TORTOR-749046 format. One record per residue (C-alpha): x, y, z; residue in one letter. Coordinates in steps of 0.1 Angstrom, whole numbers, padded with zeros to 4 digits, always signed. Layout:
BEGIN
XYZA...
END
This chain:
BEGIN
+0211-0373+0083T+0212-0362+0120V+0238-0336+0129S+0245-0328+0165P+0245-0295+0182I+0274-0289+0207Q+0266-0266+0237L+0297-0260+0257A+0299-0256+0295E+0283-0224+0307G+0266-0215+0274S+0233-0197+0277S+0205-0200+0251I+0176-0174+0253G+0139-0183+0250A+0128-0191+0215G+0163-0192+0201A+0170-0216+0173I+0204-0233+0169V+0207-0250+0135V+0221-0285+0133A+0259-0289+0132D+0266-0256+0150C+0287-0253+0181D+0281-0227+0209V+0313-0220+0228G+0320-0218+0265R+0301-0191+0284F+0286-0177+0251A+0252-0161+0253M+0226-0164+0226V+0198-0138+0227G+0161-0147+0228A+0147-0154+0194G+0181-0156+0177A+0187-0179+0148V+0222-0194+0151V+0234-0205+0116T+0272-0206+0123H+0295-0216+0153D+0294-0191+0182V+0329-0184+0197P+0335-0187+0234A+0323-0158+0255Q+0305-0141+0226A+0272-0123+0229L+0251-0130+0198V+0216-0120+0187A+0195-0115+0156G+0184-0134+0126N+0209-0147+0116P+0228-0144+0149A+0257-0120+0148R+0283-0112+0175V+0274-0080+0193L+0301-0081+0220G+0317-0103+0246W+0307-0115+0281V+0326-0129+0311C+0318-0162+0327A+0294-0145+0351C+0274-0131+0322G+0283-0094+0324H+0292-0076+0292R+0330-0070+0289L+0342-0034+0286P+0369-0021+0263D+0398+0001+0275S+0376+0032+0277T+0349+0015+0298G+0323+0012+0271R+0310-0022+0260P+0336-0041+0240A+0329-0041+0202P+0321-0072+0183A+0355-0071+0165T+0390-0065+0179R+0403-0030+0174E+0436-0028+0155R
END
């Protein structure tokens, strides 16, 4: 059975990265080089590793988004 991979507008896939079948990569998401994507990647997420995990968030231009203190935004929302 063939399962498609959906790469949304503006998504960026690093060299040697693997996106497993039936996974979607959201708008302006960035996948690091050599990452293995086994689950859907949310829009504007920065993912890397094996398996790929969300490390932070990026804007449409590709710069890492800061939190309220000016440091890179964490992978999860603060409560």
